[in-house]
C-alpha positions in Angstrom: -17.3 -6.6 31.5 -18.2 -10.3 31.9 -18.0 -11.9 35.4 -14.7 -13.3 36.6 -15.6 -17.0 36.1 -16.6 -16.3 32.5 -13.4 -14.2 31.9 -11.4 -17.1 33.3 -13.0 -19.6 30.9 -12.5 -17.3 27.9 -8.9 -16.7 28.9 -8.0 -20.4 29.2 -9.8 -21.3 26.0 -8.4 -18.2 24.2 -11.9 -17.4 23.0 -11.8 -14.8 20.2 -15.3 -13.6 21.0 -14.0 -12.0 24.2 -11.1 -10.2 22.6 -11.2 -6.5 23.6 -14.0 -7.1 26.1 -11.5 -7.6 29.0 -7.8 -7.8 29.8 -6.1 -10.2 32.2 -3.3 -9.0 34.5 -0.9 -11.6 35.8 0.3 -10.6 39.2 3.5 -12.7 39.2 4.9 -11.1 36.0 3.0 -7.7 36.2 2.0 -8.1 32.5 -1.5 -7.8 31.1 -2.8 -9.7 28.1 -5.8 -10.1 25.8 -7.9 -13.2 26.2 -6.4 -14.6 22.9 -2.8 -14.4 24.0 -0.8 -17.3 22.6 1.4 -17.6 25.8 0.7 -20.5 28.1 -2.1 -19.4 30.4 -1.0 -18.4 33.9 -2.5 -20.0 36.9 -6.0 -18.6 37.6 -5.1 -17.6 41.2 -2.5 -15.2 39.8 -4.8 -13.4 37.4 -6.9 -10.3 37.8 -9.4 -9.1 35.2 -9.7 -5.5 33.9 -12.3 -3.9 31.6 -9.8 -1.9 29.7 -6.1 -1.8 28.9 -5.9 1.6 30.7 -7.3 0.0 33.9 -4.7 -2.7 33.8 -1.9 -0.1 33.3 -3.3 2.0 36.1 -3.0 -1.1 38.3 0.7 -1.3 37.5 0.7 -3.9 34.7 2.7 -3.5 31.5 1.4 -4.7 28.1 2.3 -8.1 26.7 4.7 -8.1 23.8 3.1 -11.3 22.3 -0.6 -10.5 22.1 -0.1 -6.7 21.8 -3.1 -5.4 23.9 -2.9 -2.0 22.0 -4.2 -3.9 18.9 -7.3 -5.3 20.7 -10.6 -4.7 19.0 -11.9 -1.2 19.2 -8.5 0.3 20.1 -7.1 3.0 17.9 -4.5 0.6 16.4 -7.2 -1.9 15.6 -9.2 0.7 13.8 -6.1 2.1 12.1 -6.9 1.5 8.5 -10.5 2.5 9.0 -9.4 5.7 10.7 -7.1 6.5 7.8 -9.8 6.0 5.2 -12.2 8.2 7.2 -9.6 10.9 7.5 -8.9 10.6 3.7 -12.6 10.8 2.9 -12.9 14.0 5.0 -9.9 15.5 3.2 -11.3 14.6 -0.2 -14.7 16.0 0.7 -13.0 19.2 1.6 -11.2 19.3 -1.7 -7.8 17.7 -1.1 -7.8 16.1 -4.5 -9.3 19.0 -6.5 -6.0 20.5 -7.3 -3.6 17.8 -6.1 -2.6 14.3 -6.8 -3.3 11.1 -4.9 0.4 10.9 -4.0 0.0 14.3 -2.2 -3.0 13.1 -0.2 -1.2 9.9 0.7 1.8 11.9 1.9 -0.5 14.0 4.1 -1.8 10.8 5.7 1.7 9.4 6.2 1.2 6.3 3.9 2.1 5.4 0.3 -0.3 6.1 -2.6 -0.6 2.4 -3.5 -1.5 1.5 0.1 -4.1 4.2 0.1 -5.6 2.8 -3.1 -5.7 -0.7 -1.6 -7.4 0.6 1.6 -10.0 2.5 -0.5 -10.7 -0.6 -2.7 -11.1 -2.8 0.4 -13.2 -0.4 2.5 -14.9 2.0 0.1 -15.1 -0.1 -3.1 -13.7 2.8 -5.2 -10.5 4.6 -5.7 -9.7 8.0 -4.1 -10.0 9.7 -7.5 -13.5 8.1 -8.0 -14.5 9.3 -4.6 -13.3 12.8 -5.3 -15.1 12.9 -8.6 -18.4 11.8 -6.9 -17.9 14.6 -4.3 -17.3 17.2 -7.1 -20.4 16.1 -9.0 -22.6 16.2 -5.9 -21.2 19.6 -5.0 -22.0 20.8 -8.5 -25.5 19.4 -8.4 -26.2 21.2 -5.1 -25.0 24.5 -6.6 -27.1 23.9 -9.7 -30.2 23.3 -7.5 -29.6 26.1 -5.0 -28.1 29.0 -6.9 -28.2 30.9 -10.1 -24.4 31.0 -10.5 -23.0 30.7 -14.0 -21.8 27.3 -15.1 -18.2 28.3 -15.1 -18.5 29.5 -11.5 -20.3 26.2 -10.5 -17.5 24.2 -12.1 -14.8 26.1 -10.3 -16.6 26.0 -6.9 -17.3 22.3 -7.3 -13.6 21.6 -7.8 -13.4 20.9 -11.6 -10.3 22.1 -13.4 -12.3 23.2 -16.4 -15.8 23.8 -17.6 -15.3 21.2 -20.3 -14.4 18.5 -17.7 -17.3 19.5 -15.6 -19.8 19.2 -18.5 -18.3 15.8 -19.5 -18.4 14.3 -16.0 -21.8 15.7 -15.2 -23.3 14.3 -18.5 -21.6 10.9 -17.8 -23.1 10.7 -14.3 -26.6 12.2 -14.8 -27.0 11.3 -18.5 -27.7 14.9 -19.5 -25.8 18.2 -19.5 -26.0 20.4 -16.4 -27.9 23.2 -18.3 -30.8 20.9 -19.1 -31.0 19.7 -15.5 -31.0 23.3 -14.2 -33.9 24.2 -16.5 -36.0 21.5 -14.8 -35.2 22.3 -11.2 -36.7 25.2 -9.3 -34.0 27.4 -7.9 -34.3 28.4 -4.3 -32.3 31.6 -4.3 
């Protein structure tokens, strides 16, 4: 946490660079704020600085309703959409879209499918279905390289609904059918 004089300057100037680095508790109101709070700054003699929102609350302050300290950088609320996308990616990697729809995944996450699509476009640069397809192809490639399983079994284990779809997607991504790629690669087991 910065020194008290530096915190005071940042608080009075509402310096965004300090947002989330400290919180200021106003002793006269028993409210704590972020350095960017739009409320008229309290007198410096009435302010105490804390490194975290939890420390301010432990000292008996309650959060400001204007600057919403729970939304400060690096708080769970601030990372909200990023956390949602990470959770969705984990679920997709584990096969959540192999036999289900994007709407089902969005419902599991507690958001709408259109919002999930917007979050993925913004943070991943691809739709949830494109991400699922990539995970399936990567799973299939690993199975091709590491096992001698029949193609139908690889397609099923990788999450493809049919062998035909597996062959089409694999050829589209790798530029050749999976059988040709398997003949070139040495199989470990």
